[in-house]
KOLRO-170025 format. One record per residue (C-alpha): z negated, y negated, x negated. Coordinates in steps of 0.5 Angstrom, whole numbers, padded with zeros to 4 digits, always signed. Example, Ala and Ser with C-alpha at 12.3 -4.5 7.8 and 13.67 -1.06 7.14 Angstrom:
// KOLRO-170025
-0016+0009-0025-0014+0002-0027
END
This chain:
// KOLRO-170025
-0265-0136-0328-0259-0134-0324-0264-0129-0320-0269-0135-0318-0263-0139-0316-0260-0134-0311-0267-0133-0308-0268-0141-0308-0261-0142-0304-0263-0136-0299-0269-0140-0298-0266-0146-0297-0260-0143-0292-0266-0140-0288-0269-0147-0288-0263-0150-0285-0262-0145-0280-0269-0146-0278-0268-0153-0278-0262-0153-0274-0265-0149-0269-0271-0153-0268-0267-0160-0267-0262-0156-0262-0269-0154-0258-0271-0161-0259-0265-0164-0256-0265-0159-0250-0272-0161-0249-0271-0168-0249-0265-0167-0244-0269-0164-0239-0274-0169-0240-0270-0174-0239-0267-0171-0233-0274-0169-0230-0277-0176-0231-0271-0180-0229-0271-0184-0236-0263-0185-0235-0260-0188-0229-0253-0189-0229-0249-0193-0224-0242-0191-0225-0240-0193-0218-0240-0200-0214-0246-0203-0213-0247-0208-0207-0253-0212-0207-0256-0214-0201-0255-0221-0200-0260-0227-0197-0258-0228-0190-0261-0230-0183-0260-0228-0176-0255-0234-0175-0250-0232-0181-0250-0224-0179-0248-0224-0172-0241-0222-0172-0239-0229-0169-0231-0230-0168-0229-0237-0170-0223-0241-0168-0219-0242-0162-0220-0237-0156-0213-0234-0157-0214-0227-0153-0215-0226-0145-0218-0219-0143-0217-0217-0136-0221-0212-0133-0222-0210-0126-0229-0208-0124-0227-0205-0117-0223-0200-0121-0227-0194-0124-0224-0193-0130-0223-0201-0132-0231-0201-0130-0233-0196-0135-0228-0198-0141-0230-0205-0140-0236-0205-0145-0232-0201-0150-0226-0206-0150-0231-0212-0151-0234-0208-0157-0228-0207-0160-0226-0214-0160-0233-0217-0162-0232-0212-0168-0225-0215-0170-0228-0222-0169-0222-0224-0163-0225-0230-0159-0223-0228-0152-0224-0230-0145-0225-0225-0140-0222-0224-0133-0225-0220-0127-0219-0219-0122-0225-0216-0117-0228-0223-0117-0221-0228-0118-0215-0226-0115-0212-0233-0113-0209-0234-0120-0210-0234-0127-0212-0239-0131-0207-0243-0136-0204-0238-0140-0201-0242-0145-0208-0243-0150-0207-0235-0151-0203-0231-0156-0205-0224-0154-0207-0221-0147-0211-0214-0146-0210-0211-0140-0216-0206-0139-0214-0203-0132-0210-0198-0130-0207-0201-0123-0202-0207-0124-0201-0207-0116-0208-0211-0116-0204-0217-0119-0200-0218-0114-0195-0224-0115-0199-0226-0121-0196-0220-0125-0189-0224-0126-0193-0229-0129-0196-0225-0134-0188-0222-0135-0186-0229-0136-0191-0231-0141-0189-0225-0145-0182-0227-0144-0184-0234-0147-0187-0231-0153-0194-0228-0151-0196-0221-0154-0199-0216-0148-0203-0210-0149-0203-0205-0143-0209-0202-0146-0210-0196-0141-0205-0191-0138-0202-0194-0132-0201-0191-0125-0195-0190-0122-0194-0195-0116-0188-0199-0114-0190-0205-0118-0190-0201-0124-0183-0199-0122-0181-0206-0122-0183-0208-0129-0182-0201-0132-0176-0204-0136-0179-0210-0139-0184-0205-0142-0179-0200-0144-0180-0195-0139-0174-0192-0136-0177-0186-0132-0184-0184-0130-0187-0179-0125-0193-0179-0121-0196-0173-0125-0200-0174-0131-0198-0171-0138-0203-0166-0142-0206-0170-0148-0210-0166-0152-0207-0168-0159-0206-0174-0162-0200-0175-0168-0200-0182-0171-0194-0184-0175-0195-0183-0182-0194-0191-0183-0198-0193-0177-0205-0191-0178-0209-0189-0184-0209-0181-0184-0203-0181-0180-0197-0176-0180-0203-0171-0179-0205-0168-0172-0212-0169-0169-0214-0165-0164-0218-0168-0158-0223-0164-0155-0223-0163-0147-0216-0165-0147-0213-0166-0140-0207-0169-0136-0209-0176-0137-0202-0180-0140-0197-0183-0135-0191-0178-0135-0185-0183-0138-0178-0183-0141-0177-0189-0146-0172-0194-0148-0169-0193-0155-0171-0200-0156-0178-0198-0156-0182-0197-0163-0186-0191-0162-0192-0190-0166-0196-0184-0163-0195-0178-0159-0198-0171-0158-0197-0166-0163-0190-0164-0160-0187-0171-0159-0187-0170-0151-0192-0175-0149-0191-0182-0152-0198-0185-0153-0197-0192-0157-0191-0196-0156-0188-0203-0157-0182-0206-0154-0180-0213-0155-0178-0217-0149-0175-0224-0150-0179-0228-0154-0185-0224-0154-0188-0217-0154-0191-0211-0150-0195-0206-0153-0197-0200-0149-0203-0195-0150-0202-0189-0146-0209-0186-0148-0214-0185-0143-0220-0183-0148-0223-0190-0149-0230-0188-0152-0233-0189-0158-0230-0184-0162-0223-0186-0161-0224-0194-0162-0219-0194-0168-0213-0192-0163-0214-0198-0159-0216-0203-0165-0209-0200-0168-0205-0201-0162-0208-0208-0161-0206-0210-0168-0199-0209-0166-0199-0216-0162-0196-0222-0165-0193-0223-0172-0200-0221-0176-0207-0219-0174-0213-0220-0179-0220-0217-0178-0226-0215-0182-0227-0208-0185-0233-0205-0188-0229-0201-0194-0235-0196-0196-0236-0189-0196-0243-0185-0196-0245-0178-0196-0252-0177-0194-0257-0171-0196-0262-0170-0191-0269-0167-0192-0267-0167-0200-0271-0167-0204-0276-0164-0200-0281-0157-0200-0277-0151-0199-0277-0151-0191-0278-0145-0187-0273-0141-0183-0268-0135-0182-0266-0134-0189-0262-0128-0186-0255-0131-0188-0257-0133-0195-0260-0126-0196-0253-0123-0193-0249-0127-0197-0253-0128-0204-0258-0123-0204-0263-0128-0206-0269-0132-0203-0268-0139-0200-0271-0143-0206-0266-0139-0211-0260-0140-0207-0262-0148-0207-0263-0148-0214-0257-0144-0216-0252-0144-0211-0252-0150-0206-0254-0155-0211-0249-0154-0216-0244-0153-0211-0246-0160-0208-0246-0163-0215-0239-0160-0217-0236-0163-0210-0239-0170-0212-0236-0170-0219-0229-0168-0216-0229-0173-0211-0232-0179-0214-0238-0179-0209-0245-0181-0210-0250-0178-0206-0256-0181-0202-0262-0176-0202-0267-0177-0196-0274-0175-0198-0279-0171-0193-0286-0170-0197-0288-0164-0193-0286-0160-0187-0293-0159-0184-0293-0162-0177-0299-0166-0177-0299-0172-0173-0306-0174-0173-0308-0181-0177-0311-0176-0183-0305-0174-0187-0306-0170-0194-0301-0172-0199-0297-0167-0202-0299-0165-0209-0293-0160-0211-0288-0165-0214-0284-0161-0219-0278-0160-0214-0278-0167-0212-0278-0169-0220-0273-0164-0221-0268-0165-0216-0269-0173-0214-0268-0175-0222-0262-0170-0222-0259-0174-0216-0261-0181-0219-0258-0179-0226-0251-0178-0223-0251-0185-0220-0254-0183-0213-0260-0186-0209-0266-0184-0205-0269-0186-0199-0274-0185-0194-0273-0179-0188-0281-0178-0186-0288-0176-0189-0286-0170-0185-0280-0168-0180-0284-0171-0174-0280-0177-0171-0284-0184-0171-0285-0183-0163-0292-0185-0161-0297-0182-0156-0294-0185-0150-0287-0183-0152-0283-0177-0147-0278-0173-0150-0272-0173-0146-0271-0166-0148-0275-0161-0152-0273-0161-0160-0279-0158-0162-0283-0164-0164-0289-0167-0163-0291-0175-0162-0296-0178-0166-0303-0179-0164-0303-0187-0165-0299-0193-0167-0304-0192-0174-0302-0185-0175-0295-0187-0175-0296-0193-0180-0300-0188-0184-0295-0183-0184-0290-0188-0187-0295-0191-0192-0296-0184-0195-0289-0183-0195-0288-0189-0199-0294-0188-0204-0291-0181-0205-0284-0183-0206-0285-0189-0211-0290-0185-0215-0285-0180-0217-0279-0185-0217-0282-0191-0220-0275-0194-0222-0271-0193-0215-0271-0198-0210-0272-0195-0203-0268-0199-0198-0266-0194-0193-0269-0190-0188-0266-0184-0184-0270-0182-0177-0271-0175-0177-0266-0172-0172-0264-0179-0171-0270-0180-0166-0273-0186-0167-0278-0189-0161-0278-0197-0160-0285-0197-0162-0283-0194-0169-0277-0198-0169-0281-0205-0168-0286-0202-0174-0280-0201-0179-0277-0208-0178-0284-0212-0178-0289-0208-0182-0284-0205-0188-0280-0211-0192-0278-0206-0197-0274-0202-0191-0268-0206-0190-0263-0201-0187-0263-0195-0182-0258-0190-0182-0258-0186-0176-0253-0184-0171-0246-0187-0168-0246-0183-0162-0251-0183-0156-0255-0177-0155-0262-0175-0152-0267-0179-0155-0262-0181-0161-0263-0188-0164-0256-0190-0163-0253-0196-0167-0247-0200-0168-0245-0203-0175-0249-0209-0175-0255-0213-0177-0260-0213-0172-0264-0219-0170-0270-0217-0174-0266-0217-0180-0265-0209-0181-0258-0207-0183-0256-0202-0178-0251-0197-0182-0250-0191-0177-0248-0184-0179-0241-0182-0176-0240-0174-0178-0245-0169-0180-0245-0162-0183-0240-0157-0185-0237-0154-0179-0233-0161-0178-0230-0159-0171-0224-0163-0168-0229-0168-0165-0232-0170-0172-0225-0170-0175-0222-0175-0170-0228-0179-0170-0228-0180-0178-0220-0181-0177-0222-0187-0172-0227-0190-0176-0222-0190-0182-0218-0194-0178-0223-0199-0174-0228-0200-0179-0225-0197-0186-0232-0193-0186-0234-0186-0188-0241-0184-0187-0243-0176-0187-0249-0173-0187-0251-0165-0189-0258-0161-0189-0259-0156-0195-0262-0152-0190-0256-0151-0185-0256-0144-0188-0262-0143-0184-0260-0145-0177-0254-0142-0173-0253-0148-0169-0251-0151-0176-0246-0146-0178-0251-0141-0182-0247-0135-0179-0241-0138-0182-0244-0137-0189-0244-0143-0194-0237-0141-0197-0234-0143-0191-0238-0149-0190-0237-0151-0197-0229-0150-0196-0230-0154-0189-0233-0160-0193-0229-0159-0199-0223-0160-0194-0226-0166-0191-0227-0169-0198-0219-0168-0200-0217-0171-0193-0221-0177-0194-0219-0178-0202-0211-0177-0199-0212-0182-0193-0216-0187-0196-0216-0187-0204-0218-0194-0205-0224-0194-0200-0231-0195-0204-0235-0189-0205-0242-0192-0205-0250-0190-0204-0253-0192-0198-0256-0198-0201-0249-0201-0202-0247-0199-0195-0252-0203-0193-0250-0209-0197-0242-0207-0195-0244-0207-0187-0248-0214-0188-0242-0217-0191-0238-0215-0186-0243-0217-0180-0243-0224-0184-0235-0225-0184-0231-0229-0179-0224-0231-0180-0219-0237-0177-0212-0235-0178-0206-0240-0178-0199-0238-0179-0194-0244-0181-0188-0244-0186-0188-0237-0188-0195-0237-0189-0201-0234-0187-0207-0239-0188-0214-0235-0187-0220-0239-0187-0227-0235-0187-0234-0237-0185-0240-0233-0188-0237-0231-0195-0242-0229-0199-0239-0226-0205-0233-0222-0203-0231-0218-0197-0225-0214-0194-0220-0215-0188-0215-0211-0185-0208-0215-0184-0202-0212-0181-0196-0215-0182-0191-0214-0176-0186-0219-0178-0184-0220-0185-0187-0218-0192-0193-0220-0196-0191-0224-0202-0196-0228-0207-0203-0229-0205-0208-0234-0207-0216-0233-0206-0215-0226-0205-0211-0219-0207-0208-0214-0202-0207-0207-0203-0202-0203-0199-0205-0198-0195-0200-0195-0190-0193-0198-0188-0195-0205-0186-0202-0205-0186-0206-0208-0192-0213-0208-0195-0215-0215-0196-0220-0217-0201-0223-0224-0200-0225-0228-0206-0225-0235-0203-0226-0238-0197-0219-0240-0196-0214-0234-0197-0206-0236-0197-0201-0230-0196-0194-0232-0197-0189-0228-0192-0182-0226-0193-0178-0226-0186-0171-0224-0189
END
């Protein structure tokens, strides 16, 4: 009896072992199935849905009284070149301004009493003549004036120098190839940012000890931004000559020092894009992958690059936006073949979606939407499409292909291949494809580049430019990223999985170095802007849309800042710098201190009141 019992127990034991193995196998199989098919879509990050809007409600209009005067001089080469930048900065900050061109009107300035701030955007004060003293008197009576560009050494400057904090100055200009903002002045401050192609560009000055200095060169020898109280008013001097798109944040920060407070809308969003992902494995020089990993490109993607990218995303709370390329064939005719090899798309795409990311369109192939009449400004190795219908067929095929695989993904974002998009292709996207709500191209100009501002276009397409890219992350990119944190409070980066196939994108450096650069950038972003919202490209579109809609009218009285907003959909964000007093009780919103006296205001109501303590 006991023998049979032992045999029965052994059989039962083997059965339960087999059953557990079978259950484990089934669980593993189901997990792989869910990952591959995309059953689980998790959204652990903020989701900013697109709002219903129209052209009139999303045009960055400034409201309230016109309180700023922008003074330019079209006879001055520097002022003429920089005028557009200052106008864009004031527009994005929603500062209602008048403009005065000294080349057109030299008799007298209009009544200054209606203005609270003046931006002097030219380099020569002598052109003002006796009107210069009108400006000085206006500041003495309580105005705030920004000298926005390095000033020329003239007799007239010598006369007003003590008023603006200069006790000595020279005719030679000082080298400025670094920028060191005070840690309590700008986001990411306390660190040195290098300037490419730096030159002798800033006025050589010695300042009064009554000046507050906010930025210098790395060695502290050249003051770049300072302020000086003058009787009832204030002067701010921006001794910085690089008035270009990559440095807008410097000028916005300088302007924000004017007055008792400064409030302006920001985006508050950070996005990382993966161009050409998912896509077929591209052809290219795999020399450096073979050198470092002794494997083929496809194996490198699956076992090294993608696991590393997922680790970075997990560590830095990032959700990627992948941009699909269906095929790398360069067919630009009207007859296009669908890609029937979809296994890698299912695998990589659903893994990205299951980690909170999203997918957008990049192209049927990697040929930009440029029709037969388009001429490339430089040879990128691209062709043109043989007809408008051929371009449309390409987008149709990409849509059908993508939606057949990722049935639950909302395809909102389009990214032009190599950031190239013709006017004809742009028109087609805006008028023929209602699902495409957002184009994410590039912030900076370049040959054939579709260059963008953060805005909503007239056809309703939301423009969400990418600012930096890749793993090289040179000094220009680092300064651009720093600047945009301080201007729009935004981060936007893109990288290609095939960077290791292109020497121009750092292939020779190797993936470990590129990954280290990318990791260091993400660490810098976490440390500089720990409160920024990490979102997908879809949500970036929603954030830019709300930023474009919102405008603010500010009133200061009885130790209160009263903000009345127009264009508020649900919630939006502003920067507020309190140059006088400290923030107290807030109604209609909430404040988060970023650095020093700079706050992020979350707006929940059309009226926000901030009590300030001026003790």
